[in-house]
N, C-alpha and C positions, 0 to 999 in steps of 0.2 A: 299769643307769647311768642319773644323772642329766640331765637337760637338758641341764645346766654341763658334767657329763662331759663328754656326746657335744660339748658346740659347743667344748668345749677340744679335744678327739681330734681333729675335720677338719674344723673353721674352717681352717686354713690352707688342709687339700690342698682344699677346696675354692672358694678363692679363689683357688688359682694356677690351679686347673682355665677357673673363672671370665676370669681376668686372663688366657688364655691365648686363648679364644676369643674376648674381646671387646676387647683392647688395648688400653683404655682401665681406668682404676685405678675413679674413680670408677664406671663402670659398675658394674666386677666385682663393688667393693662392697657398691652395691644388691642387686645378681642374688645375691649369696650373703647376707645379709642377706632376701634373697627366698624363698632356700631352708630358711634357717631355720626361718621362718614355718609354709611347708608343713608340715616333718618336726616341726613342731611340735604341730601341728594333728592330725595326723594317731595312731593309734595306733601306734606304731613301738618300741615295748619288744618286742612278739612277734614281731619281723624278725628270721631266724634271720642272715643274711649282710648286715648295714646297711652298711659301706660300698658294694658294691654298687647297695643303695637307693635311698639317699642320691644319687649320683652319675647314676644313673636319671633 
């Protein structure tokens, strides 16, 4: 899976989780962005349960 595919597959789910927790759309977008920056800096290609790993 490429970074683009990973972002496309999980962006909405991560954003919704952030929005639920923060109750502010701008803050949710900022945190969602930070999540993907952190993920892309890690060696996520070998993670077997990617969805759980991203949300942890």
